[in-house]
C-alpha positions in Angstrom: 14.4 31.3 6.8 18.0 30.0 6.2 18.9 30.1 10.2 22.3 30.2 12.0 24.8 28.0 11.1 25.6 27.4 14.6 21.7 26.2 15.9 21.4 24.0 12.0 22.9 21.2 14.0 20.5 21.4 17.2 17.3 21.8 14.1 18.1 19.0 12.5 18.8 16.9 15.3 15.5 17.9 16.9 14.1 16.6 13.9 15.3 13.3 13.8 14.8 12.0 17.0 10.6 13.3 16.1 10.3 9.7 15.5 13.7 9.0 13.8 12.9 8.6 10.1 15.0 8.8 6.7 16.8 12.7 5.7 13.6 12.9 3.5 11.0 13.0 6.7 13.7 15.5 8.1 13.9 18.0 5.4 10.1 18.4 5.3 10.1 18.3 9.3 12.0 21.3 8.8 10.1 22.5 5.6 6.6 22.7 8.0 8.7 25.0 10.4 9.5 27.6 7.2 13.8 26.3 7.4 15.2 25.6 4.6 19.6 26.4 4.3 22.2 25.3 1.5 22.9 21.8 1.5 20.4 21.2 3.6 19.9 17.9 2.1 23.1 16.6 3.2 23.2 17.6 6.0 20.5 15.8 7.3 22.0 12.6 5.1 25.7 13.3 7.1 23.1 13.2 10.1 21.2 9.6 9.4 25.0 7.8 8.9 25.8 9.5 12.1 23.3 7.9 14.7 24.2 5.1 15.9 21.6 5.5 18.7 17.5 6.6 18.3 17.0 7.0 21.7 18.8 8.5 24.6 17.1 8.7 27.6 14.7 6.8 29.3 10.6 7.3 29.8 9.8 7.8 33.5 8.4 4.7 34.7 6.7 6.8 37.3 3.9 7.7 35.6 0.1 7.7 36.8 -2.3 5.5 35.2 -4.5 7.8 33.7 -1.2 10.1 32.8 -0.9 6.9 30.4 -3.8 6.7 29.4 -4.2 10.0 28.0 -0.8 9.7 26.1 -2.3 6.9 24.6 -5.4 8.4 23.3 -4.0 11.9 22.9 -1.1 10.0 20.7 -4.7 7.7 18.7 -6.9 11.0 18.3 -4.4 14.7 18.6 -3.5 16.0 21.5 -6.4 18.4 23.0 -7.3 22.1 24.3 -9.5 21.0 27.0 -9.7 18.5 28.9 -12.4 17.8 31.4 -12.7 15.2 33.8 -15.3 13.9 36.2 -12.2 12.0 38.7 -13.6 9.5 38.2 -11.7 5.9 39.4 -9.7 4.5 36.5 -10.0 1.2 36.3 -10.9 1.6 32.1 -8.9 -0.2 29.8 -7.8 0.1 26.0 -9.0 -3.4 24.5 -6.5 -4.1 21.1 -7.4 -6.3 18.4 -4.9 -8.1 15.9 -3.5 -6.6 13.0 -3.3 -8.6 9.7 -0.3 -7.3 8.4 -0.7 -8.6 5.2 -4.4 -7.0 4.1 -2.8 -4.7 2.1 0.3 -3.0 0.8 0.6 0.2 2.1 -1.3 -0.8 5.6 1.7 -3.7 5.7 4.6 -1.1 4.8 3.3 1.5 7.8 3.3 -1.5 9.9 6.6 -2.2 9.1 7.9 1.5 9.5 6.3 0.9 13.0 8.2 -1.7 13.9 11.4 -0.2 13.0 10.6 3.3 14.8 9.8 1.5 17.8 12.9 -0.9 17.7 15.2 1.8 17.1 13.5 3.7 20.1 13.3 1.1 22.2 17.2 -0.4 21.9 17.7 -3.0 24.8 13.7 -2.3 26.4 12.2 -4.6 24.6 10.0 -5.8 27.6 9.0 -1.9 28.0 8.2 -1.2 24.2 4.6 -0.4 25.4 5.7 2.6 27.1 7.3 4.4 24.3 4.9 3.8 22.0 2.5 5.9 21.9 5.3 8.8 21.1 6.2 7.4 18.1 2.5 6.3 17.5 2.8 11.1 17.2 5.9 10.8 15.5 3.9 8.7 12.3 1.1 10.6 12.6 3.2 14.2 12.3 5.5 12.4 9.0 5.0 13.9 5.7 3.6 11.6 3.1 6.2 12.3 0.2 2.5 11.7 -2.0 0.0 13.5 -0.2 3.2 16.4 0.8 1.5 17.0 4.4 1.0 14.1 7.2 -1.8 11.8 6.1 -3.2 12.0 10.1 -3.9 15.6 9.1 -6.6 15.1 6.5 -8.9 12.5 8.8 -8.3 13.5 12.4 -10.0 16.4 13.5 -12.6 17.3 15.8 -16.0 19.1 14.9 -16.0 22.1 15.9 -12.5 23.2 14.3 -14.5 20.8 11.4 -16.8 23.1 11.1 -15.0 26.0 11.5 -12.6 24.7 8.3 -14.8 23.0 6.2 -15.8 24.9 3.1 -11.7 25.6 3.0 -10.7 21.9 3.5 -13.9 21.0 0.7 -13.0 24.2 -1.6 -8.6 24.6 -0.9 -7.1 21.7 0.9 -8.9 18.0 -0.7 -9.3 19.7 -4.7 -5.4 20.2 -3.9 -3.9 16.9 -2.6 -6.0 15.5 -5.1 -4.3 17.3 -8.1 -0.4 16.3 -5.9 -2.0 12.6 -5.6 -2.6 12.0 -9.2 0.1 14.8 -10.6 1.9 12.1 -8.3 0.6 9.1 -9.7 1.6 9.9 -13.2 4.9 11.1 -12.4 5.4 7.5 -11.2 3.7 5.9 -13.8 5.6 7.7 -16.5 9.1 6.9 -14.8 7.8 3.3 -14.5 6.8 3.1 -18.9 10.3 5.5 -19.2 12.6 1.3 -18.0 9.7 -1.2 -18.4 8.2 -3.1 -20.9 4.5 -2.0 -20.8 2.0 -4.1 -22.5 -1.1 -2.4 -23.8 -4.4 -3.2 -22.4 -5.9 -5.6 -24.7 -9.4 -5.0 -26.2 -12.6 -6.7 -25.8 -12.6 -9.5 -28.5 -8.8 -10.0 -28.4 -7.7 -13.4 -29.5 -5.7 -14.9 -26.6 -5.2 -18.4 -25.1 -4.3 -19.3 -21.5 -1.1 -20.2 -19.5 -1.9 -23.8 -18.0 -0.1 -22.5 -14.4 0.5 -26.4 -13.6 1.9 -28.7 -15.8 1.0 -32.3 -14.9 3.3 -34.0 -18.1 6.9 -32.2 -19.2 5.4 -32.4 -22.7 1.9 -31.1 -22.7 0.9 -28.1 -23.9 1.9 -24.9 -22.0 -0.9 -22.7 -23.2 -5.3 -23.9 -24.0 -7.8 -22.0 -25.9 -8.7 -20.2 -27.2 -10.5 -17.9 -26.0 -12.1 -14.5 -26.7 -12.0 -11.4 -24.0 -15.4 -10.0 -23.7 -14.4 -7.5 -21.0 -11.5 -6.1 -19.0 -13.0 -5.4 -15.1 -12.0 -3.3 -12.8 -9.2 -4.6 -11.2 -7.4 -5.2 -13.8 -8.7 -9.1 -15.2 -10.3 -9.9 -17.7 -13.4 -11.9 -18.3 -13.2 -14.7 -21.0 -15.3 -16.3 -23.6 -14.5 -19.9 -25.1 -15.7 -21.4 -28.5 -18.8 -22.3 -27.9 -20.0 -18.1 -26.2 -19.0 -19.6 -22.9 -18.2 -18.1 -20.2 -15.9 -18.9 -18.1 -15.8 -19.7 -14.4 -13.8 -17.1 -13.6 -11.0 -14.2 -14.6 -8.0 -13.6 -15.9 -4.5 -12.2 -15.5 -3.3 -10.5 -18.3 0.3 -12.4 -17.2 -1.5 -15.4 -17.6 -2.4 -14.8 -21.9 -1.2 -14.7 -25.4 -2.8 -13.3 -28.0 -3.0 -15.1 -30.5 -3.2 -14.2 -35.0 -7.4 -13.9 -35.9 -5.8 -16.1 -38.9 -5.2 -18.9 -36.1 -8.4 -19.6 -35.1 -11.6 -21.8 -36.7 -14.4 -19.3 -38.5 -15.9 -22.2 -38.8 -19.4 -22.3 -37.0 -20.0 -25.9 -38.0 -18.5 -26.0 -33.4 -19.5 -29.0 -31.9 -19.2 -30.3 -28.2 -18.0 -33.1 -26.8 -21.0 -34.9 -23.4 -18.6 -38.3 -23.3 -16.2 -40.2 -23.2 -18.1 -43.5 -24.0 -14.8 -45.7 -24.5 -11.7 -45.6 -26.0 -8.4 -48.6 -27.4 -5.3 -48.4 -28.5 -2.3 -45.8 -26.8 -0.2 -42.8 -27.2 -0.9 -41.1 -30.9 -3.0 -43.9 -32.3 -5.4 -44.0 -29.3 -8.8 -43.5 -31.2 -12.0 -43.1 -29.0 -15.6 -43.5 -28.3 -17.4 -40.0 -27.7 -21.3 -38.8 -27.2 -22.1 -35.4 -29.0 -23.3 -33.0 -27.5 -27.5 -31.9 -28.7 
């Protein structure tokens, strides 16, 4: 539906103040409400550029303890259709554990978005950020994901009754559609990356490689050691290597640590010997001679 031009500014502002996200989120918010008009993207960008403050109204500081806890619970799990109470005392507390921001990239990105949204919301009232956090969390829960084209919150949080009613619909339509959307999104990202980057293909088993030495103690020492043979690639993308004696290396190696060498440079002589110990030596530099014991 195309709204009248006189209502568009209010619609844009309503979408923006709900979390104060970027122009893309404003567009998705309006599309979810069935609204669109020509130059919507331009109008959204201009609104974001003109927004000097992302929160202008004050939070009611006289709210009761019960209301505060209910808002927090509703922000975590969504707003219910019914509320039941036993008229008990309001003395329960919620304990939060420390969040590790660097546990993975997605979590760190979401923490960054959360901090930015809270900072915009409080604007000068940082000592009262806990009063603003539930509203920001609700806005983040309703933010449409570019990858899924729907708020992830809608897919993972659902009451038991609603889940029973919609389980067939979710399994047969929603989840397959989300999976197809995700696969297509990842494929497009991969194609864009491959188009602009010099991507090295995976090394097949049996490839001979040299391994980069991570720390060079002397400037003139070799930068690589080996050769080694690739046995397989792990699910994480690293490689399992085997040395010339057929012994597997004690850890896996990333592709950036490897350099492929020609098979012609590999000595195929089956008579390979391993040194067990260096007993003594004499001389220095290139003239150093070693007395060794061969390993049986």
